[in-house]
N, C-alpha and C positions, 0 to 999 in steps of 0.2 A: 436455626427455630424448627418442629416438626409437625407433618399435616397427619391429619386424620380422618379419616371416612368411620364416623359410626352409625348404624344402623338402628333404626327405631319406628318396629313393625307397625305398633299405636300409634305414630304420629303423623295422624294422615289430613289432620283439615286445616287451615289454618289459623285457627284456636289454641291447637291442637301445637302446631309450631310456635305461635307467637310466647305462649306459654313456657315452651321449652329456651327460646332464644329467649327471654325474661328471666329465665333463672341462671342460664349459662354465662349472662353478659355481669351478671358480680363480680368472676370469678378474674383476680388477679393474674395475668398474665398469657391469658387466653385470645386468639383472636377468632370469631367466627368468619370466614371465609365466604359459606352460604350453607343455608337451610331449605331443603324441599321435603315434598311429600316420604317421611322413613327414614329420611336421610341429614346429618348433621356435617360437616366439612367445616374441622376449628385447624388453627397452628395454635401451637403452644409449645414450652421452653423445656421441660423436665415431665416425668413422668408422672411424678405428684401430683401438678397440674391436671394431665390427662384423664387419672383416678378421680382427683374429686371432679371434675366434669362428670365422667360415669358416675359417681354417687347422689351429683344434684340433680343429673336427669332421672332418676330411681326415685329418687324423693318427691316429685315434681310429677310420678305418678305414672312414668315409662319404665319400661324392659326395654334396653339396650341389646340388640343381640352380639356376641360377642365373636360372630364366627366368621364377620365379614371386618373386620379390624384391619385396614394398612394404615403404616406410619411409611413416612419418609424423611429422611434427613439431610437429601439434595436442597440447593437454599434458595431452588426456584421452581422447588415444587412439579421436576417434570422425572424428578428419574425415580425407579422405581412402580410405576402403573403400569 
């Protein structure tokens, strides 16, 4: 399983976080690890799922900044961070 941190600058309020959380929860193979102001941390299996998450967030009305995306294929998530 891979981990990614997505930067979503406009997702600041609790309402925005709930909206993004609800949209992403419906994607098979995705586990939301953490959501906070401007950031979403997820686990995913393959790049198609990652792409689907980004598209879903953008359809919900938020821009995903592509400059601070971090992937880790380490099983424990401790590598490469």
